[in-house]
Backbone as a chain_set.jsonl record, in Angstrom:
{"seq": "MPKDKVKNHIRTFGEAVTPPPFYPDDPKVEISDLIGQELTIVAAVVVRDFKTKLGKSDFVLIRFTRHPRPDLFATTLCGGIVVVRKVQQAIDGVMLPLRGTVTRVESEVAGHSPYYDIN", "coords": {"N": [[32.782, 32.249, -18.141], [34.385, 31.409, -15.122], [36.34, 28.409, -14.7], [36.071, 26.938, -12.225], [33.598, 27.864, -11.286], [31.793, 26.835, -13.188], [32.12, 24.113, -12.728], [30.99, 23.917, -10.168], [28.28, 24.173, -10.734], [27.5, 21.952, -12.085], [25.721, 18.999, -11.862], [26.19, 15.982, -9.913], [26.537, 12.466, -10.794], [25.19, 10.945, -8.9], [23.294, 12.785, -7.913], [21.833, 13.254, -10.228], [20.768, 10.794, -11.125], [19.522, 9.549, -9.012], [16.577, 8.167, -7.811], [13.478, 9.904, -7.19], [11.954, 10.396, -3.915], [9.747, 7.783, -2.824], [6.547, 8.285, -2.791], [6.498, 9.959, -0.301], [4.725, 11.093, 1.546], [2.752, 9.279, 2.078], [1.381, 6.919, 4.442], [3.534, 4.52, 6.026], [3.672, 0.994, 5.974], [4.393, -2.057, 7.514], [5.317, -4.991, 5.756], [4.695, -7.408, 6.952], [2.439, -6.785, 8.415], [0.48, -6.83, 6.555], [-0.257, -9.326, 5.774], [-2.532, -11.64, 4.487], [-4.393, -9.742, 3.74], [-6.358, -8.253, 1.192], [-4.989, -6.318, -1.308], [-4.808, -3.461, -3.451], [-2.518, -2.893, -5.73], [-1.099, -0.058, -6.852], [1.115, 1.308, -7.746], [4.61, 0.73, -8.229], [8.101, 0.171, -7.584], [11.109, -1.363, -8.404], [14.043, -1.829, -6.646], [17.318, -2.381, -7.331], [20.208, -4.267, -6.374], [20.736, -3.141, -3.786], [22.77, -1.945, -1.246], [23.662, -3.404, 1.825], [24.651, -4.168, 5.254], [24.827, -6.879, 5.112], [25.356, -7.471, 2.513], [24.478, -7.216, -1.009], [21.142, -6.697, -2.189], [17.878, -7.076, -3.717], [14.85, -5.173, -3.674], [11.357, -4.307, -3.432], [9.395, -1.408, -3.715], [6.163, -0.587, -2.826], [3.101, 0.919, -3.615], [-0.136, 1.091, -2.364], [-3.691, 0.396, -1.96], [-6.392, -0.449, 0.277], [-9.26, -2.554, 0.609], [-12.038, -1.48, 2.479], [-11.413, 1.064, 1.532], [-10.537, 2.578, -1.042], [-9.505, 5.058, -1.525], [-7.547, 5.704, 0.248], [-4.162, 5.726, 0.487], [-1.116, 3.862, 0.967], [2.27, 2.829, 1.678], [4.632, 0.144, 1.278], [7.445, -2.051, 1.711], [9.242, -4.794, 0.284], [11.546, -7.398, 0.359], [11.458, -9.938, -0.492], [12.207, -12.465, -2.765], [10.314, -13.722, -4.422], [8.094, -11.991, -4.411], [9.349, -9.675, -5.393], [10.038, -10.56, -7.983], [7.471, -11.084, -9.124], [6.249, -8.551, -8.984], [8.01, -7.099, -10.574], [7.474, -8.306, -13.051], [4.838, -7.417, -13.397], [5.26, -4.655, -13.582], [6.917, -4.527, -15.876], [5.153, -5.537, -17.769], [3.286, -3.563, -17.847], [0.968, -3.718, -16.196], [-0.17, -2.749, -13.858], [-2.847, -1.017, -12.229], [-3.102, -3.834, -9.948], [-4.829, -6.409, -8.144], [-4.059, -8.127, -5.118], [-3.151, -10.589, -2.641], [-1.122, -10.681, 0.136], [0.926, -13.272, 1.302], [2.554, -15.455, 3.658], [4.685, -17.969, 3.145], [5.483, -21.235, 4.054], [8.623, -22.683, 3.567], [9.407, -25.434, 1.454], [11.813, -26.571, 1.524], [14.142, -28.014, 3.583], [15.418, -26.289, 6.379], [15.256, -23.796, 5.19], [13.992, -20.475, 5.315], [10.619, -19.185, 5.856], [8.813, -17.517, 3.194], [7.694, -14.497, 1.533], [4.804, -14.06, -0.534], [2.69, -13.026, -3.237], [-0.531, -13.149, -4.408]], "CA": [[32.613, 31.881, -16.747], [35.572, 30.689, -14.64], [36.223, 26.943, -14.681], [35.583, 26.436, -10.932], [32.162, 28.18, -11.171], [31.077, 25.869, -14.022], [32.186, 22.835, -12.001], [30.065, 23.968, -9.036], [26.91, 24.139, -11.219], [27.229, 20.67, -12.738], [25.277, 17.978, -10.901], [26.9, 14.706, -9.904], [25.716, 11.335, -11.242], [24.308, 10.594, -7.79], [22.169, 13.725, -7.882], [21.062, 13.195, -11.465], [20.1, 9.519, -11.379], [18.855, 9.049, -7.815], [15.132, 8.325, -7.978], [12.836, 10.734, -6.169], [11.335, 9.592, -2.857], [8.565, 7.019, -3.24], [5.35, 8.73, -2.078], [6.945, 10.174, 1.082], [3.64, 11.518, 2.443], [1.874, 8.138, 2.379], [1.775, 6.141, 5.62], [4.361, 3.331, 5.773], [3.124, -0.18, 6.636], [5.268, -3.226, 7.423], [4.739, -6.059, 4.922], [4.154, -8.443, 7.845], [1.119, -6.346, 8.86], [-0.452, -6.918, 5.426], [-0.516, -10.73, 5.456], [-3.933, -12.029, 4.445], [-5.257, -8.641, 3.32], [-6.356, -7.981, -0.243], [-4.498, -4.986, -1.635], [-4.745, -3.051, -4.845], [-1.206, -2.285, -5.946], [-1.299, 0.969, -7.869], [2.421, 1.744, -8.245], [5.707, -0.029, -7.629], [9.449, 0.374, -8.109], [12.07, -2.353, -7.949], [15.376, -1.293, -6.384], [18.271, -3.474, -7.553], [21.563, -4.224, -5.796], [20.809, -2.245, -2.642], [23.856, -2.38, -0.361], [23.439, -3.447, 3.261], [25.758, -4.799, 5.97], [24.847, -8.3, 4.754], [25.621, -7.609, 1.084], [23.525, -6.562, -1.91], [19.882, -7.396, -2.42], [16.832, -6.339, -4.418], [13.58, -5.076, -2.967], [10.327, -3.581, -4.168], [8.57, -0.426, -3.025], [4.802, -0.788, -3.316], [2.031, 1.817, -3.176], [-1.353, 0.278, -2.415], [-4.897, 0.735, -1.209], [-7.06, -1.626, 0.84], [-10.717, -2.539, 0.681], [-13.033, -0.809, 1.65], [-11.034, 2.475, 1.356], [-9.637, 2.712, -2.189], [-8.989, 6.418, -1.607], [-6.462, 5.846, 1.223], [-2.956, 5.079, -0.008], [-0.011, 3.61, 1.886], [3.379, 2.155, 1.004], [5.373, -0.888, 1.99], [8.547, -2.597, 0.918], [9.441, -6.228, 0.464], [12.749, -7.906, -0.274], [11.255, -11.333, -0.859], [12.504, -12.663, -4.183], [9.096, -14.084, -5.145], [7.322, -10.758, -4.577], [10.113, -8.804, -6.295], [9.909, -11.094, -9.352], [6.102, -10.888, -9.608], [5.995, -7.128, -9.177], [8.776, -6.696, -11.757], [6.703, -8.748, -14.22], [3.687, -6.516, -13.531], [5.781, -3.371, -14.069], [7.371, -4.719, -17.259], [3.98, -5.766, -18.612], [2.39, -2.413, -17.69], [-0.268, -4.338, -15.726], [-0.702, -2.106, -12.662], [-3.045, -1.619, -10.913], [-3.493, -5.236, -9.789], [-5.211, -6.833, -6.791], [-3.312, -9.28, -4.634], [-3.117, -10.847, -1.207], [0.208, -11.059, 0.609], [0.968, -14.448, 2.171], [3.882, -15.908, 4.105], [4.642, -19.376, 2.784], [6.544, -22.076, 4.621], [9.466, -23.275, 2.533], [9.411, -26.89, 1.401], [13.212, -26.981, 1.597], [14.57, -28.069, 4.98], [16.379, -25.275, 6.789], [15.002, -22.504, 4.557], [12.996, -19.637, 6.006], [9.39, -18.875, 5.119], [8.979, -16.404, 2.262], [6.485, -13.768, 1.175], [4.291, -14.221, -1.883], [1.495, -12.229, -3.491], [-1.372, -13.795, -5.419]], "C": [[33.856, 31.103, -16.307], [35.287, 29.197, -14.49], [35.638, 26.407, -13.366], [34.102, 26.748, -10.723], [31.328, 27.221, -12.007], [31.019, 24.535, -13.291], [31.174, 22.81, -10.85], [28.608, 23.905, -9.47], [26.539, 22.822, -11.899], [26.863, 19.65, -11.669], [26.158, 16.743, -10.993], [25.975, 13.621, -10.455], [24.73, 10.942, -10.149], [23.093, 11.491, -7.697], [21.25, 13.543, -9.081], [20.262, 11.913, -11.619], [19.45, 8.905, -10.139], [17.355, 9.237, -7.981], [14.549, 9.213, -6.89], [12.236, 9.841, -5.085], [10.04, 8.958, -3.349], [7.398, 7.379, -2.334], [5.646, 8.984, -0.59], [5.837, 10.58, 2.052], [2.655, 10.401, 2.775], [2.332, 7.458, 3.665], [2.582, 4.908, 5.195], [3.804, 2.17, 6.6], [4.119, -1.328, 6.457], [4.572, -4.311, 6.607], [4.113, -7.138, 5.801], [2.764, -8.078, 8.374], [0.061, -6.473, 7.767], [-0.814, -8.351, 5.06], [-2.013, -11.014, 5.543], [-4.889, -10.939, 4.0], [-5.19, -8.483, 1.804], [-5.979, -6.524, -0.467], [-4.735, -4.714, -3.108], [-3.434, -2.298, -4.996], [-1.345, -1.331, -7.121], [0.006, 1.486, -8.466], [3.493, 0.928, -7.545], [7.014, 0.316, -8.329], [10.324, -0.724, -7.542], [13.424, -1.674, -7.808], [16.342, -2.47, -6.449], [19.588, -3.198, -6.842], [21.72, -3.205, -4.671], [21.838, -2.787, -1.656], [23.434, -2.298, 1.096], [24.676, -4.049, 3.921], [25.912, -6.269, 5.577], [25.142, -8.535, 3.279], [24.59, -6.862, 0.267], [22.254, -7.392, -2.028], [18.94, -6.482, -3.19], [15.619, -6.235, -3.498], [12.62, -4.262, -3.813], [9.624, -2.624, -3.219], [7.186, -0.494, -3.656], [3.886, 0.288, -2.742], [0.718, 1.073, -3.38], [-2.508, 0.957, -1.71], [-5.475, -0.574, -0.686], [-8.561, -1.439, 0.793], [-11.091, -2.26, 2.129], [-12.686, 0.654, 1.379], [-10.058, 2.651, 0.202], [-9.052, 4.11, -2.35], [-7.847, 6.672, -0.62], [-5.256, 5.039, 0.759], [-1.951, 4.889, 1.112], [1.093, 2.938, 1.077], [3.978, 1.095, 1.914], [6.57, -1.262, 1.141], [8.706, -4.064, 1.249], [10.693, -6.645, -0.308], [12.629, -9.359, -0.672], [11.372, -11.529, -2.358], [11.258, -12.99, -4.997], [8.258, -12.836, -5.414], [8.037, -9.816, -5.54], [9.938, -9.26, -7.739], [8.511, -10.832, -9.918], [5.801, -9.414, -9.873], [6.783, -6.612, -10.385], [8.056, -7.109, -13.037], [5.503, -7.834, -14.46], [4.125, -5.152, -14.059], [6.147, -3.491, -15.54], [6.198, -4.874, -18.222], [2.957, -4.644, -18.555], [1.001, -2.898, -17.254], [-0.889, -3.637, -14.52], [-1.797, -1.119, -13.037], [-3.485, -3.086, -10.989], [-3.9, -5.477, -8.343], [-4.354, -8.032, -6.402], [-3.369, -9.386, -3.133], [-1.73, -11.338, -0.841], [0.076, -12.269, 1.529], [2.405, -14.702, 2.595], [3.837, -17.424, 3.993], [5.804, -20.112, 3.446], [7.333, -22.719, 3.483], [9.39, -24.794, 2.608], [10.821, -27.454, 1.477], [13.653, -26.902, 3.05], [15.619, -27.001, 5.259], [16.179, -23.915, 6.154], [13.888, -21.769, 5.287], [11.729, -19.512, 5.193], [9.646, -17.673, 4.214], [7.632, -15.752, 1.978], [6.123, -14.049, -0.271], [3.105, -13.276, -2.014], [0.736, -12.876, -4.635], [-2.666, -13.034, -5.59]], "O": [[34.33, 30.233, -17.038], [34.167, 28.78, -14.196], [34.795, 25.511, -13.394], [33.407, 25.984, -10.054], [30.246, 26.825, -11.573], [29.966, 23.9, -13.245], [30.565, 21.772, -10.592], [27.752, 23.605, -8.637], [25.378, 22.611, -12.247], [27.595, 19.459, -10.697], [26.791, 16.489, -12.018], [24.768, 13.833, -10.57], [23.571, 10.641, -10.432], [21.986, 11.021, -7.434], [20.031, 13.663, -8.961], [19.174, 11.94, -12.193], [18.873, 7.821, -10.233], [16.9, 10.346, -8.262], [15.081, 9.263, -5.781], [12.031, 8.649, -5.315], [9.331, 9.523, -4.181], [7.273, 6.841, -1.234], [5.103, 8.299, 0.277], [5.996, 10.425, 3.262], [1.815, 10.56, 3.66], [3.528, 7.418, 3.955], [2.338, 4.33, 4.136], [3.498, 2.336, 7.781], [4.629, -1.54, 5.357], [3.369, -4.523, 6.754], [3.096, -7.722, 5.424], [1.993, -8.964, 8.742], [-1.122, -6.248, 8.021], [-1.594, -8.573, 4.135], [-2.672, -10.68, 6.529], [-6.09, -11.188, 3.891], [-4.118, -8.566, 1.204], [-6.576, -5.617, 0.111], [-4.848, -5.64, -3.911], [-3.264, -1.204, -4.458], [-1.665, -1.739, -8.238], [0.009, 2.039, -9.566], [3.31, 0.488, -6.41], [7.033, 0.698, -9.499], [10.293, -0.992, -6.341], [13.898, -1.022, -8.738], [16.197, -3.441, -5.707], [20.022, -2.052, -6.723], [22.72, -2.489, -4.61], [21.782, -3.957, -1.276], [22.92, -1.277, 1.554], [25.638, -4.4, 3.238], [26.998, -6.836, 5.695], [25.175, -9.683, 2.836], [23.904, -5.977, 0.779], [22.286, -8.622, -1.974], [19.17, -5.277, -3.301], [15.393, -7.099, -2.651], [13.016, -3.614, -4.782], [9.301, -2.969, -2.082], [7.054, -0.463, -4.879], [3.891, 0.542, -1.537], [0.485, 0.493, -4.44], [-2.344, 1.934, -0.979], [-5.107, -1.659, -1.136], [-9.073, -0.327, 0.917], [-10.427, -2.833, 2.993], [-13.577, 1.427, 1.026], [-8.866, 2.853, 0.434], [-8.199, 4.331, -3.21], [-7.24, 7.743, -0.646], [-5.323, 3.815, 0.653], [-1.928, 5.648, 2.081], [0.88, 2.53, -0.065], [3.85, 1.144, 3.137], [6.689, -0.839, -0.009], [8.355, -4.52, 2.338], [10.869, -6.29, -1.474], [13.598, -9.955, -1.143], [10.712, -10.839, -3.133], [11.154, -12.575, -6.152], [7.766, -12.647, -6.527], [7.401, -9.221, -6.41], [9.712, -8.436, -8.625], [8.379, -10.404, -11.065], [5.169, -9.074, -10.873], [6.28, -5.779, -11.139], [8.029, -6.348, -14.004], [5.189, -7.515, -15.606], [3.437, -4.558, -14.889], [5.743, -2.663, -16.357], [6.25, -4.397, -19.356], [1.881, -4.753, -19.143], [-0.01, -2.54, -17.859], [-2.042, -3.912, -14.191], [-1.691, -0.446, -14.062], [-4.137, -3.517, -11.94], [-3.384, -4.835, -7.428], [-3.975, -8.844, -7.246], [-3.605, -8.401, -2.434], [-1.222, -12.292, -1.43], [-0.773, -12.295, 2.42], [3.348, -14.222, 1.967], [3.045, -18.082, 4.667], [6.95, -19.667, 3.4], [6.743, -23.241, 2.537], [9.318, -25.368, 3.694], [11.007, -28.671, 1.494], [13.552, -25.848, 3.678], [16.571, -26.822, 4.499], [16.859, -22.96, 6.53], [12.958, -22.384, 5.809], [11.746, -19.708, 3.977], [10.581, -16.905, 4.44], [6.577, -16.361, 2.154], [6.99, -14.248, -1.122], [2.58, -12.785, -1.014], [1.296, -13.122, -5.703], [-3.509, -13.423, -6.399]]}, "num_chains": 1, "name": "protein.A"}
């Protein structure tokens, strides 16, 4: 086979290691719309070093259900460091599914913004 034809059939690193879409058919819900609701988190993926105009950051993609409809799935994302850390621990410990309630906590440090948590 000619060299240029072989080159055209070899995938790039970007094609080979890009994760597939995260449940693209599930409805998307803003994390702020979930405050105070108990969720059952059934799947999650942490995305590291995502590039934005403001620099790099980590965030978590979460697939969940809500009481009283455990058969209806939706997804959300959160870049809050506390939520990212807790969800990463759950993934690493193979603990999912887990129940949790999203909260927005006022920071105790002057000048710092409120942050999201999940308990």
